[in-house]
CHARMM-style PDB file with segment names, atoms N, HN, CA, C and O in Angstrom:
ATOM      1  N   MET     1     273.738 141.980 317.401  1.00  0.00      PROA
ATOM      2  CA  MET     1     274.915 141.424 318.033  1.00  0.00      PROA
ATOM      3  C   MET     1     275.502 140.391 317.089  1.00  0.00      PROA
ATOM      4  O   MET     1     274.805 139.788 316.273  1.00  0.00      PROA
ATOM      5  N   ARG     2     276.784 140.211 317.225  1.00  0.00      PROA
ATOM      6  HN  ARG     2     277.351 140.700 317.888  1.00  0.00      PROA
ATOM      7  CA  ARG     2     277.486 139.315 316.321  1.00  0.00      PROA
ATOM      8  C   ARG     2     278.455 138.452 317.116  1.00  0.00      PROA
ATOM      9  O   ARG     2     279.079 138.917 318.069  1.00  0.00      PROA
ATOM     10  N   ILE     3     278.572 137.202 316.717  1.00  0.00      PROA
ATOM     11  HN  ILE     3     278.065 136.824 315.942  1.00  0.00      PROA
ATOM     12  CA  ILE     3     279.501 136.266 317.349  1.00  0.00      PROA
ATOM     13  C   ILE     3     280.735 136.155 316.469  1.00  0.00      PROA
ATOM     14  O   ILE     3     280.635 136.096 315.244  1.00  0.00      PROA
ATOM     15  N   ARG     4     281.912 136.125 317.112  1.00  0.00      PROA
ATOM     16  HN  ARG     4     281.993 136.173 318.108  1.00  0.00      PROA
ATOM     17  CA  ARG     4     283.153 135.947 316.349  1.00  0.00      PROA
ATOM     18  C   ARG     4     284.090 135.033 317.121  1.00  0.00      PROA
ATOM     19  O   ARG     4     283.927 134.841 318.326  1.00  0.00      PROA
ATOM     20  N   LYS     5     285.059 134.479 316.436  1.00  0.00      PROA
ATOM     21  HN  LYS     5     285.191 134.635 315.458  1.00  0.00      PROA
ATOM     22  CA  LYS     5     286.068 133.613 317.047  1.00  0.00      PROA
ATOM     23  C   LYS     5     287.258 134.461 317.454  1.00  0.00      PROA
ATOM     24  O   LYS     5     287.699 135.344 316.718  1.00  0.00      PROA
ATOM     25  N   GLN     6     287.774 134.171 318.658  1.00  0.00      PROA
ATOM     26  HN  GLN     6     287.415 133.454 319.256  1.00  0.00      PROA
ATOM     27  CA  GLN     6     288.986 134.835 319.133  1.00  0.00      PROA
ATOM     28  C   GLN     6     289.834 133.752 319.777  1.00  0.00      PROA
ATOM     29  O   GLN     6     289.586 133.355 320.915  1.00  0.00      PROA
ATOM     30  N   GLY     7     290.831 133.278 319.050  1.00  0.00      PROA
ATOM     31  HN  GLY     7     291.032 133.600 318.126  1.00  0.00      PROA
ATOM     32  CA  GLY     7     291.633 132.154 319.532  1.00  0.00      PROA
ATOM     33  C   GLY     7     290.772 130.912 319.628  1.00  0.00      PROA
ATOM     34  O   GLY     7     290.133 130.520 318.652  1.00  0.00      PROA
ATOM     35  N   ASN     8     290.750 130.286 320.805  1.00  0.00      PROA
ATOM     36  HN  ASN     8     291.270 130.605 321.598  1.00  0.00      PROA
ATOM     37  CA  ASN     8     289.928 129.097 321.013  1.00  0.00      PROA
ATOM     38  C   ASN     8     288.551 129.432 321.583  1.00  0.00      PROA
ATOM     39  O   ASN     8     287.780 128.527 321.903  1.00  0.00      PROA
ATOM     40  N   ALA     9     288.238 130.710 321.712  1.00  0.00      PROA
ATOM     41  HN  ALA     9     288.864 131.445 321.452  1.00  0.00      PROA
ATOM     42  CA  ALA     9     286.974 131.128 322.320  1.00  0.00      PROA
ATOM     43  C   ALA     9     286.024 131.687 321.266  1.00  0.00      PROA
ATOM     44  O   ALA     9     286.446 132.154 320.208  1.00  0.00      PROA
ATOM     45  N   THR    10     284.747 131.628 321.579  1.00  0.00      PROA
ATOM     46  HN  THR    10     284.404 131.248 322.438  1.00  0.00      PROA
ATOM     47  CA  THR    10     283.719 132.284 320.793  1.00  0.00      PROA
ATOM     48  C   THR    10     283.283 133.502 321.582  1.00  0.00      PROA
ATOM     49  O   THR    10     282.927 133.384 322.755  1.00  0.00      PROA
ATOM     50  N   VAL    11     283.303 134.673 320.957  1.00  0.00      PROA
ATOM     51  HN  VAL    11     283.592 134.769 320.005  1.00  0.00      PROA
ATOM     52  CA  VAL    11     283.052 135.932 321.652  1.00  0.00      PROA
ATOM     53  C   VAL    11     281.743 136.533 321.159  1.00  0.00      PROA
ATOM     54  O   VAL    11     281.492 136.611 319.956  1.00  0.00      PROA
ATOM     55  N   LEU    12     280.914 136.953 322.106  1.00  0.00      PROA
ATOM     56  HN  LEU    12     281.117 136.890 323.083  1.00  0.00      PROA
ATOM     57  CA  LEU    12     279.677 137.655 321.794  1.00  0.00      PROA
ATOM     58  C   LEU    12     279.841 139.091 322.281  1.00  0.00      PROA
ATOM     59  O   LEU    12     279.969 139.333 323.481  1.00  0.00      PROA
ATOM     60  N   ILE    13     279.837 140.027 321.363  1.00  0.00      PROA
ATOM     61  HN  ILE    13     279.732 139.830 320.388  1.00  0.00      PROA
ATOM     62  CA  ILE    13     280.010 141.435 321.704  1.00  0.00      PROA
ATOM     63  C   ILE    13     278.676 141.968 322.230  1.00  0.00      PROA
ATOM     64  O   ILE    13     277.646 141.857 321.565  1.00  0.00      PROA
ATOM     65  N   VAL    14     278.709 142.547 323.431  1.00  0.00      PROA
ATOM     66  HN  VAL    14     279.545 142.638 323.971  1.00  0.00      PROA
ATOM     67  CA  VAL    14     277.497 143.099 324.046  1.00  0.00      PROA
ATOM     68  C   VAL    14     277.497 144.612 323.826  1.00  0.00      PROA
ATOM     69  O   VAL    14     278.453 145.288 324.205  1.00  0.00      PROA
ATOM     70  N   PRO    15     276.449 145.144 323.224  1.00  0.00      PROA
ATOM     71  CA  PRO    15     276.396 146.590 322.977  1.00  0.00      PROA
ATOM     72  C   PRO    15     276.454 147.399 324.274  1.00  0.00      PROA
ATOM     73  O   PRO    15     275.995 146.943 325.322  1.00  0.00      PROA
ATOM     74  N   ALA    16     277.021 148.597 324.192  1.00  0.00      PROA
ATOM     75  HN  ALA    16     277.394 148.967 323.341  1.00  0.00      PROA
ATOM     76  CA  ALA    16     277.186 149.465 325.361  1.00  0.00      PROA
ATOM     77  C   ALA    16     275.852 149.857 325.985  1.00  0.00      PROA
ATOM     78  O   ALA    16     275.803 150.174 327.174  1.00  0.00      PROA
ATOM     79  N   LYS    17     274.776 149.842 325.214  1.00  0.00      PROA
ATOM     80  HN  LYS    17     274.816 149.584 324.249  1.00  0.00      PROA
ATOM     81  CA  LYS    17     273.473 150.252 325.746  1.00  0.00      PROA
ATOM     82  C   LYS    17     272.983 149.343 326.882  1.00  0.00      PROA
ATOM     83  O   LYS    17     272.064 149.715 327.611  1.00  0.00      PROA
ATOM     84  N   PHE    18     273.582 148.166 327.037  1.00  0.00      PROA
ATOM     85  HN  PHE    18     274.328 147.864 326.444  1.00  0.00      PROA
ATOM     86  CA  PHE    18     273.201 147.262 328.125  1.00  0.00      PROA
ATOM     87  C   PHE    18     273.895 147.614 329.440  1.00  0.00      PROA
ATOM     88  O   PHE    18     273.565 147.049 330.483  1.00  0.00      PROA
ATOM     89  N   ASN    19     274.845 148.535 329.400  1.00  0.00      PROA
ATOM     90  HN  ASN    19     275.113 148.994 328.553  1.00  0.00      PROA
ATOM     91  CA  ASN    19     275.547 149.015 330.602  1.00  0.00      PROA
ATOM     92  C   ASN    19     276.108 147.886 331.470  1.00  0.00      PROA
ATOM     93  O   ASN    19     275.983 147.930 332.694  1.00  0.00      PROA
ATOM     94  N   MET    20     276.716 146.891 330.859  1.00  0.00      PROA
ATOM     95  HN  MET    20     276.818 146.856 329.865  1.00  0.00      PROA
ATOM     96  CA  MET    20     277.337 145.801 331.613  1.00  0.00      PROA
ATOM     97  C   MET    20     278.761 146.218 331.965  1.00  0.00      PROA
ATOM     98  O   MET    20     279.505 146.705 331.114  1.00  0.00      PROA
ATOM     99  N   GLN    21     279.130 146.020 333.231  1.00  0.00      PROA
ATOM    100  HN  GLN    21     278.525 145.624 333.922  1.00  0.00      PROA
ATOM    101  CA  GLN    21     280.461 146.398 333.685  1.00  0.00      PROA
ATOM    102  C   GLN    21     281.487 145.382 333.204  1.00  0.00      PROA
ATOM    103  O   GLN    21     281.191 144.194 333.081  1.00  0.00      PROA
ATOM    104  N   SER    22     282.694 145.863 332.935  1.00  0.00      PROA
ATOM    105  HN  SER    22     282.934 146.829 333.035  1.00  0.00      PROA
ATOM    106  CA  SER    22     283.771 144.941 332.580  1.00  0.00      PROA
ATOM    107  C   SER    22     284.330 144.337 333.861  1.00  0.00      PROA
ATOM    108  O   SER    22     284.113 144.870 334.949  1.00  0.00      PROA
ATOM    109  N   ASP    23     285.034 143.248 333.736  1.00  0.00      PROA
ATOM    110  HN  ASP    23     285.210 142.815 332.852  1.00  0.00      PROA
ATOM    111  CA  ASP    23     285.637 142.522 334.857  1.00  0.00      PROA
ATOM    112  C   ASP    23     284.607 142.021 335.866  1.00  0.00      PROA
ATOM    113  O   ASP    23     284.922 141.879 337.047  1.00  0.00      PROA
ATOM    114  N   VAL    24     283.392 141.753 335.420  1.00  0.00      PROA
ATOM    115  HN  VAL    24     283.137 141.868 334.460  1.00  0.00      PROA
ATOM    116  CA  VAL    24     282.356 141.147 336.255  1.00  0.00      PROA
ATOM    117  C   VAL    24     282.044 139.789 335.638  1.00  0.00      PROA
ATOM    118  O   VAL    24     281.869 139.680 334.425  1.00  0.00      PROA
ATOM    119  N   GLU    25     281.972 138.752 336.477  1.00  0.00      PROA
ATOM    120  HN  GLU    25     282.114 138.841 337.462  1.00  0.00      PROA
ATOM    121  CA  GLU    25     281.702 137.413 335.960  1.00  0.00      PROA
ATOM    122  C   GLU    25     280.205 137.186 335.827  1.00  0.00      PROA
ATOM    123  O   GLU    25     279.421 137.555 336.702  1.00  0.00      PROA
ATOM    124  N   TYR    26     279.827 136.574 334.717  1.00  0.00      PROA
ATOM    125  HN  TYR    26     280.464 136.274 334.007  1.00  0.00      PROA
ATOM    126  CA  TYR    26     278.438 136.224 334.460  1.00  0.00      PROA
ATOM    127  C   TYR    26     278.357 134.733 334.180  1.00  0.00      PROA
ATOM    128  O   TYR    26     279.311 134.126 333.693  1.00  0.00      PROA
ATOM    129  N   VAL    27     277.213 134.154 334.492  1.00  0.00      PROA
ATOM    130  HN  VAL    27     276.438 134.647 334.887  1.00  0.00      PROA
ATOM    131  CA  VAL    27     276.930 132.769 334.143  1.00  0.00      PROA
ATOM    132  C   VAL    27     275.940 132.828 332.984  1.00  0.00      PROA
ATOM    133  O   VAL    27     274.952 133.559 333.045  1.00  0.00      PROA
ATOM    134  N   ALA    28     276.204 132.066 331.937  1.00  0.00      PROA
ATOM    135  HN  ALA    28     277.007 131.472 331.888  1.00  0.00      PROA
ATOM    136  CA  ALA    28     275.334 132.073 330.763  1.00  0.00      PROA
ATOM    137  C   ALA    28     274.493 130.803 330.732  1.00  0.00      PROA
ATOM    138  O   ALA    28     274.986 129.705 330.991  1.00  0.00      PROA
ATOM    139  N   TYR    29     273.233 130.974 330.415  1.00  0.00      PROA
ATOM    140  HN  TYR    29     272.833 131.866 330.204  1.00  0.00      PROA
ATOM    141  CA  TYR    29     272.304 129.857 330.271  1.00  0.00      PROA
ATOM    142  C   TYR    29     271.721 129.902 328.872  1.00  0.00      PROA
ATOM    143  O   TYR    29     271.309 130.956 328.388  1.00  0.00      PROA
ATOM    144  N   LYS    30     271.690 128.735 328.224  1.00  0.00      PROA
ATOM    145  HN  LYS    30     272.025 127.878 328.617  1.00  0.00      PROA
ATOM    146  CA  LYS    30     271.111 128.651 326.890  1.00  0.00      PROA
ATOM    147  C   LYS    30     269.724 128.038 327.024  1.00  0.00      PROA
ATOM    148  O   LYS    30     269.570 126.941 327.561  1.00  0.00      PROA
ATOM    149  N   GLY    31     268.721 128.750 326.536  1.00  0.00      PROA
ATOM    150  HN  GLY    31     268.846 129.641 326.100  1.00  0.00      PROA
ATOM    151  CA  GLY    31     267.341 128.303 326.680  1.00  0.00      PROA
ATOM    152  C   GLY    31     266.733 127.891 325.355  1.00  0.00      PROA
ATOM    153  O   GLY    31     267.428 127.551 324.397  1.00  0.00      PROA
ATOM    154  N   HSD    32     265.410 127.933 325.336  1.00  0.00      PROA
ATOM    155  HN  HSD    32     264.846 128.209 326.114  1.00  0.00      PROA
ATOM    156  CA  HSD    32     264.665 127.554 324.136  1.00  0.00      PROA
ATOM    157  C   HSD    32     264.985 128.502 322.983  1.00  0.00      PROA
ATOM    158  O   HSD    32     265.281 129.678 323.191  1.00  0.00      PROA
ATOM    159  N   ASP    33     264.922 127.983 321.797  1.00  0.00      PROA
ATOM    160  HN  ASP    33     264.682 127.027 321.627  1.00  0.00      PROA
ATOM    161  CA  ASP    33     265.177 128.765 320.579  1.00  0.00      PROA
ATOM    162  C   ASP    33     266.536 129.450 320.606  1.00  0.00      PROA
ATOM    163  O   ASP    33     266.695 130.535 320.046  1.00  0.00      PROA
ATOM    164  N   ASP    34     267.524 128.821 321.257  1.00  0.00      PROA
ATOM    165  HN  ASP    34     267.395 127.940 321.712  1.00  0.00      PROA
ATOM    166  CA  ASP    34     268.892 129.341 321.351  1.00  0.00      PROA
ATOM    167  C   ASP    34     268.978 130.688 322.065  1.00  0.00      PROA
ATOM    168  O   ASP    34     269.934 131.433 321.850  1.00  0.00      PROA
ATOM    169  N   ALA    35     268.006 131.013 322.906  1.00  0.00      PROA
ATOM    170  HN  ALA    35     267.229 130.407 323.081  1.00  0.00      PROA
ATOM    171  CA  ALA    35     268.064 132.248 323.698  1.00  0.00      PROA
ATOM    172  C   ALA    35     269.172 132.105 324.735  1.00  0.00      PROA
ATOM    173  O   ALA    35     269.321 131.045 325.344  1.00  0.00      PROA
ATOM    174  N   ILE    36     269.949 133.166 324.940  1.00  0.00      PROA
ATOM    175  HN  ILE    36     269.828 134.027 324.447  1.00  0.00      PROA
ATOM    176  CA  ILE    36     271.035 133.158 325.918  1.00  0.00      PROA
ATOM    177  C   ILE    36     270.707 134.180 326.996  1.00  0.00      PROA
ATOM    178  O   ILE    36     270.395 135.334 326.700  1.00  0.00      PROA
ATOM    179  N   THR    37     270.782 133.740 328.258  1.00  0.00      PROA
ATOM    180  HN  THR    37     271.036 132.803 328.498  1.00  0.00      PROA
ATOM    181  CA  THR    37     270.533 134.619 329.396  1.00  0.00      PROA
ATOM    182  C   THR    37     271.806 134.720 330.208  1.00  0.00      PROA
ATOM    183  O   THR    37     272.412 133.703 330.546  1.00  0.00      PROA
ATOM    184  N   PHE    38     272.219 135.945 330.525  1.00  0.00      PROA
ATOM    185  HN  PHE    38     271.727 136.770 330.250  1.00  0.00      PROA
ATOM    186  CA  PHE    38     273.400 136.176 331.353  1.00  0.00      PROA
ATOM    187  C   PHE    38     272.946 136.621 332.738  1.00  0.00      PROA
ATOM    188  O   PHE    38     272.147 137.547 332.875  1.00  0.00      PROA
ATOM    189  N   VAL    39     273.470 135.945 333.767  1.00  0.00      PROA
ATOM    190  HN  VAL    39     274.119 135.193 333.655  1.00  0.00      PROA
ATOM    191  CA  VAL    39     273.149 136.276 335.151  1.00  0.00      PROA
ATOM    192  C   VAL    39     274.461 136.555 335.868  1.00  0.00      PROA
ATOM    193  O   VAL    39     275.411 135.780 335.762  1.00  0.00      PROA
ATOM    194  N   LYS    40     274.509 137.667 336.599  1.00  0.00      PROA
ATOM    195  HN  LYS    40     273.737 138.297 336.685  1.00  0.00      PROA
ATOM    196  CA  LYS    40     275.726 138.010 337.334  1.00  0.00      PROA
ATOM    197  C   LYS    40     276.028 136.894 338.326  1.00  0.00      PROA
ATOM    198  O   LYS    40     275.151 136.463 339.075  1.00  0.00      PROA
ATOM    199  N   LYS    41     277.276 136.429 338.325  1.00  0.00      PROA
ATOM    200  HN  LYS    41     277.988 136.778 337.717  1.00  0.00      PROA
ATOM    201  CA  LYS    41     277.676 135.325 339.194  1.00  0.00      PROA
ATOM    202  C   LYS    41     277.677 135.790 340.648  1.00  0.00      PROA
ATOM    203  O   LYS    41     278.315 136.784 340.996  1.00  0.00      PROA
ATOM    204  N   ALA    42     276.960 135.062 341.480  1.00  0.00      PROA
ATOM    205  HN  ALA    42     276.442 134.255 341.198  1.00  0.00      PROA
ATOM    206  CA  ALA    42     276.867 135.403 342.902  1.00  0.00      PROA
ATOM    207  C   ALA    42     278.124 134.930 343.627  1.00  0.00      PROA
ATOM    208  O   ALA    42     278.704 133.910 343.258  1.00  0.00      PROA
ATOM    209  N   PRO    43     278.543 135.657 344.646  1.00  0.00      PROA
ATOM    210  CA  PRO    43     279.719 135.218 345.408  1.00  0.00      PROA
ATOM    211  C   PRO    43     279.423 133.918 346.152  1.00  0.00      PROA
ATOM    212  O   PRO    43     278.285 133.666 346.549  1.00  0.00      PROA
ATOM    213  N   ASN    44     280.445 133.105 346.333  1.00  0.00      PROA
ATOM    214  HN  ASN    44     281.369 133.310 346.010  1.00  0.00      PROA
ATOM    215  CA  ASN    44     280.312 131.853 347.070  1.00  0.00      PROA
ATOM    216  C   ASN    44     280.459 132.163 348.555  1.00  0.00      PROA
ATOM    217  O   ASN    44     281.564 132.433 349.028  1.00  0.00      PROA
ATOM    218  N   ILE    45     279.347 132.127 349.295  1.00  0.00      PROA
ATOM    219  HN  ILE    45     278.450 131.908 348.911  1.00  0.00      PROA
ATOM    220  CA  ILE    45     279.380 132.515 350.709  1.00  0.00      PROA
ATOM    221  C   ILE    45     280.207 131.552 351.546  1.00  0.00      PROA
ATOM    222  O   ILE    45     280.723 131.935 352.596  1.00  0.00      PROA
ATOM    223  N   PHE    46     280.341 130.315 351.099  1.00  0.00      PROA
ATOM    224  HN  PHE    46     279.922 130.004 350.246  1.00  0.00      PROA
ATOM    225  CA  PHE    46     281.108 129.335 351.861  1.00  0.00      PROA
ATOM    226  C   PHE    46     282.609 129.602 351.733  1.00  0.00      PROA
ATOM    227  O   PHE    46     283.338 129.539 352.723  1.00  0.00      PROA
ATOM    228  N   LYS    47     283.071 129.898 350.518  1.00  0.00      PROA
ATOM    229  HN  LYS    47     282.479 129.949 349.713  1.00  0.00      PROA
ATOM    230  CA  LYS    47     284.487 130.235 350.329  1.00  0.00      PROA
ATOM    231  C   LYS    47     284.839 131.533 351.045  1.00  0.00      PROA
ATOM    232  O   LYS    47     285.912 131.647 351.638  1.00  0.00      PROA
ATOM    233  N   GLN    48     283.937 132.511 350.989  1.00  0.00      PROA
ATOM    234  HN  GLN    48     283.065 132.418 350.508  1.00  0.00      PROA
ATOM    235  CA  GLN    48     284.190 133.786 351.652  1.00  0.00      PROA
ATOM    236  C   GLN    48     284.249 133.612 353.164  1.00  0.00      PROA
ATOM    237  O   GLN    48     285.037 134.286 353.827  1.00  0.00      PROA
ATOM    238  N   ALA    49     283.433 132.724 353.721  1.00  0.00      PROA
ATOM    239  HN  ALA    49     282.793 132.176 353.183  1.00  0.00      PROA
ATOM    240  CA  ALA    49     283.458 132.466 355.166  1.00  0.00      PROA
ATOM    241  C   ALA    49     284.804 131.891 355.583  1.00  0.00      PROA
ATOM    242  O   ALA    49     285.311 132.221 356.655  1.00  0.00      PROA
ATOM    243  N   VAL    50     285.387 131.037 354.750  1.00  0.00      PROA
ATOM    244  HN  VAL    50     284.975 130.769 353.879  1.00  0.00      PROA
ATOM    245  CA  VAL    50     286.708 130.474 355.052  1.00  0.00      PROA
ATOM    246  C   VAL    50     287.755 131.583 355.037  1.00  0.00      PROA
ATOM    247  O   VAL    50     288.606 131.648 355.924  1.00  0.00      PROA
ATOM    248  N   VAL    51     287.696 132.445 354.041  1.00  0.00      PROA
ATOM    249  HN  VAL    51     287.005 132.392 353.320  1.00  0.00      PROA
ATOM    250  CA  VAL    51     288.650 133.555 353.942  1.00  0.00      PROA
ATOM    251  C   VAL    51     288.525 134.481 355.152  1.00  0.00      PROA
ATOM    252  O   VAL    51     289.529 134.958 355.681  1.00  0.00      PROA
ATOM    253  N   ASP    52     287.288 134.732 355.587  1.00  0.00      PROA
ATOM    254  HN  ASP    52     286.472 134.344 355.157  1.00  0.00      PROA
ATOM    255  CA  ASP    52     287.034 135.642 356.709  1.00  0.00      PROA
ATOM    256  C   ASP    52     287.116 134.950 358.072  1.00  0.00      PROA
ATOM    257  O   ASP    52     286.863 135.574 359.103  1.00  0.00      PROA
ATOM    258  N   HSD    53     287.470 133.665 358.075  1.00  0.00      PROA
ATOM    259  HN  HSD    53     287.676 133.158 357.237  1.00  0.00      PROA
ATOM    260  CA  HSD    53     287.547 132.875 359.314  1.00  0.00      PROA
ATOM    261  C   HSD    53     286.234 132.939 360.091  1.00  0.00      PROA
ATOM    262  O   HSD    53     286.229 133.154 361.303  1.00  0.00      PROA
ATOM    263  N   GLN    54     285.125 132.750 359.380  1.00  0.00      PROA
ATOM    264  HN  GLN    54     285.130 132.575 358.395  1.00  0.00      PROA
ATOM    265  CA  GLN    54     283.807 132.778 359.997  1.00  0.00      PROA
ATOM    266  C   GLN    54     283.127 131.429 359.854  1.00  0.00      PROA
ATOM    267  O   GLN    54     283.456 130.642 358.967  1.00  0.00      PROA
ATOM    268  N   GLU    55     282.168 131.174 360.746  1.00  0.00      PROA
ATOM    269  HN  GLU    55     281.901 131.814 361.466  1.00  0.00      PROA
ATOM    270  CA  GLU    55     281.339 129.982 360.643  1.00  0.00      PROA
ATOM    271  C   GLU    55     279.986 130.383 360.087  1.00  0.00      PROA
ATOM    272  O   GLU    55     279.472 131.464 360.374  1.00  0.00      PROA
ATOM    273  N   ILE    56     279.421 129.497 359.288  1.00  0.00      PROA
ATOM    274  HN  ILE    56     279.838 128.619 359.054  1.00  0.00      PROA
ATOM    275  CA  ILE    56     278.073 129.731 358.793  1.00  0.00      PROA
ATOM    276  C   ILE    56     277.142 128.884 359.648  1.00  0.00      PROA
ATOM    277  O   ILE    56     277.264 127.660 359.703  1.00  0.00      PROA
ATOM    278  N   ASP    57     276.215 129.554 360.308  1.00  0.00      PROA
ATOM    279  HN  ASP    57     276.116 130.549 360.263  1.00  0.00      PROA
ATOM    280  CA  ASP    57     275.300 128.882 361.221  1.00  0.00      PROA
ATOM    281  C   ASP    57     273.877 129.236 360.812  1.00  0.00      PROA
ATOM    282  O   ASP    57     273.564 130.405 360.586  1.00  0.00      PROA
ATOM    283  N   ILE    58     273.021 128.235 360.718  1.00  0.00      PROA
ATOM    284  HN  ILE    58     273.275 127.285 360.902  1.00  0.00      PROA
ATOM    285  CA  ILE    58     271.637 128.499 360.325  1.00  0.00      PROA
ATOM    286  C   ILE    58     270.854 129.169 361.438  1.00  0.00      PROA
ATOM    287  O   ILE    58     269.787 129.733 361.197  1.00  0.00      PROA
ATOM    288  N   GLY    59     271.378 129.111 362.654  1.00  0.00      PROA
ATOM    289  HN  GLY    59     272.245 128.653 362.849  1.00  0.00      PROA
ATOM    290  CA  GLY    59     270.718 129.766 363.781  1.00  0.00      PROA
ATOM    291  C   GLY    59     269.348 129.184 364.043  1.00  0.00      PROA
ATOM    292  O   GLY    59     269.136 127.980 363.902  1.00  0.00      PROA
ATOM    293  N   SER    60     268.437 130.023 364.418  1.00  0.00      PROA
ATOM    294  HN  SER    60     268.609 131.001 364.533  1.00  0.00      PROA
ATOM    295  CA  SER    60     267.088 129.563 364.756  1.00  0.00      PROA
ATOM    296  C   SER    60     266.122 129.702 363.585  1.00  0.00      PROA
ATOM    297  O   SER    60     264.910 129.582 363.767  1.00  0.00      PROA
ATOM    298  N   GLU    61     266.639 129.950 362.398  1.00  0.00      PROA
ATOM    299  HN  GLU    61     267.623 130.047 362.250  1.00  0.00      PROA
ATOM    300  CA  GLU    61     265.763 130.144 361.244  1.00  0.00      PROA
ATOM    301  C   GLU    61     265.082 128.858 360.795  1.00  0.00      PROA
ATOM    302  O   GLU    61     264.018 128.905 360.177  1.00  0.00      PROA
ATOM    303  N   PHE    62     265.682 127.711 361.099  1.00  0.00      PROA
ATOM    304  HN  PHE    62     266.546 127.673 361.601  1.00  0.00      PROA
ATOM    305  CA  PHE    62     265.102 126.432 360.723  1.00  0.00      PROA
ATOM    306  C   PHE    62     264.777 125.656 361.988  1.00  0.00      PROA
ATOM    307  O   PHE    62     265.598 125.546 362.898  1.00  0.00      PROA
ATOM    308  N   SER    63     263.582 125.128 362.025  1.00  0.00      PROA
ATOM    309  HN  SER    63     262.915 125.217 361.285  1.00  0.00      PROA
ATOM    310  CA  SER    63     263.208 124.337 363.195  1.00  0.00      PROA
ATOM    311  C   SER    63     263.826 122.948 363.082  1.00  0.00      PROA
ATOM    312  O   SER    63     264.116 122.466 361.987  1.00  0.00      PROA
ATOM    313  N   VAL    64     264.020 122.319 364.236  1.00  0.00      PROA
ATOM    314  HN  VAL    64     263.784 122.712 365.126  1.00  0.00      PROA
ATOM    315  CA  VAL    64     264.526 120.947 364.248  1.00  0.00      PROA
ATOM    316  C   VAL    64     263.409 120.072 363.716  1.00  0.00      PROA
ATOM    317  O   VAL    64     262.284 120.116 364.213  1.00  0.00      PROA
ATOM    318  N   ASP    65     263.718 119.288 362.719  1.00  0.00      PROA
ATOM    319  HN  ASP    65     264.632 119.253 362.315  1.00  0.00      PROA
ATOM    320  CA  ASP    65     262.697 118.501 362.037  1.00  0.00      PROA
ATOM    321  C   ASP    65     263.141 117.055 361.956  1.00  0.00      PROA
ATOM    322  O   ASP    65     264.336 116.767 361.901  1.00  0.00      PROA
ATOM    323  N   SER    66     262.195 116.161 361.950  1.00  0.00      PROA
ATOM    324  HN  SER    66     261.224 116.394 361.995  1.00  0.00      PROA
ATOM    325  CA  SER    66     262.538 114.745 361.799  1.00  0.00      PROA
ATOM    326  C   SER    66     262.465 114.379 360.323  1.00  0.00      PROA
ATOM    327  O   SER    66     261.867 115.090 359.516  1.00  0.00      PROA
ATOM    328  N   GLN    67     263.089 113.253 359.990  1.00  0.00      PROA
ATOM    329  HN  GLN    67     263.575 112.676 360.646  1.00  0.00      PROA
ATOM    330  CA  GLN    67     263.071 112.801 358.606  1.00  0.00      PROA
ATOM    331  C   GLN    67     261.678 112.322 358.238  1.00  0.00      PROA
ATOM    332  O   GLN    67     260.962 111.771 359.075  1.00  0.00      PROA
ATOM    333  N   SER    68     261.299 112.530 356.997  1.00  0.00      PROA
ATOM    334  HN  SER    68     261.880 112.977 356.318  1.00  0.00      PROA
ATOM    335  CA  SER    68     259.981 112.086 356.537  1.00  0.00      PROA
ATOM    336  C   SER    68     260.045 110.724 355.868  1.00  0.00      PROA
ATOM    337  O   SER    68     259.011 110.115 355.591  1.00  0.00      PROA
ATOM    338  N   GLY    69     261.256 110.243 355.607  1.00  0.00      PROA
ATOM    339  HN  GLY    69     262.096 110.737 355.831  1.00  0.00      PROA
ATOM    340  CA  GLY    69     261.405 108.944 354.957  1.00  0.00      PROA
ATOM    341  C   GLY    69     261.670 109.049 353.473  1.00  0.00      PROA
ATOM    342  O   GLY    69     261.941 108.036 352.828  1.00  0.00      PROA
ATOM    343  N   ASN    70     261.599 110.243 352.911  1.00  0.00      PROA
ATOM    344  HN  ASN    70     261.378 111.066 353.435  1.00  0.00      PROA
ATOM    345  CA  ASN    70     261.832 110.433 351.478  1.00  0.00      PROA
ATOM    346  C   ASN    70     263.200 111.016 351.173  1.00  0.00      PROA
ATOM    347  O   ASN    70     263.522 111.274 350.013  1.00  0.00      PROA
ATOM    348  N   GLU    71     264.006 111.225 352.207  1.00  0.00      PROA
ATOM    349  HN  GLU    71     263.744 111.016 353.149  1.00  0.00      PROA
ATOM    350  CA  GLU    71     265.311 111.833 352.003  1.00  0.00      PROA
ATOM    351  C   GLU    71     266.262 110.861 351.316  1.00  0.00      PROA
ATOM    352  O   GLU    71     266.227 109.657 351.568  1.00  0.00      PROA
ATOM    353  N   GLN    72     267.095 111.390 350.464  1.00  0.00      PROA
ATOM    354  HN  GLN    72     267.123 112.369 350.260  1.00  0.00      PROA
ATOM    355  CA  GLN    72     268.152 110.591 349.852  1.00  0.00      PROA
ATOM    356  C   GLN    72     269.453 111.005 350.501  1.00  0.00      PROA
ATOM    357  O   GLN    72     269.950 112.109 350.280  1.00  0.00      PROA
ATOM    358  N   ILE    73     269.993 110.120 351.297  1.00  0.00      PROA
ATOM    359  HN  ILE    73     269.590 109.223 351.477  1.00  0.00      PROA
ATOM    360  CA  ILE    73     271.206 110.433 352.053  1.00  0.00      PROA
ATOM    361  C   ILE    73     272.401 109.797 351.382  1.00  0.00      PROA
ATOM    362  OT1 ILE    73     273.526 109.939 351.861  1.00  0.00      PROA
TER     363      ILE     73
END
């Protein structure tokens, strides 16, 4: 793979053998030894709920709990 400049951006060409779809957003993370990991960007469920006029409710999945004293509010 090779990096090149395109205008004000740095472009990394991904070989076709990786079968990455075009027009899909990825988040890039730079790790040790300059390793780069691309992760498909997950949809924002909160923004989508607003668009769909829905409420997000935790329901009964979480029990009512008291504070332990270590919370940072």
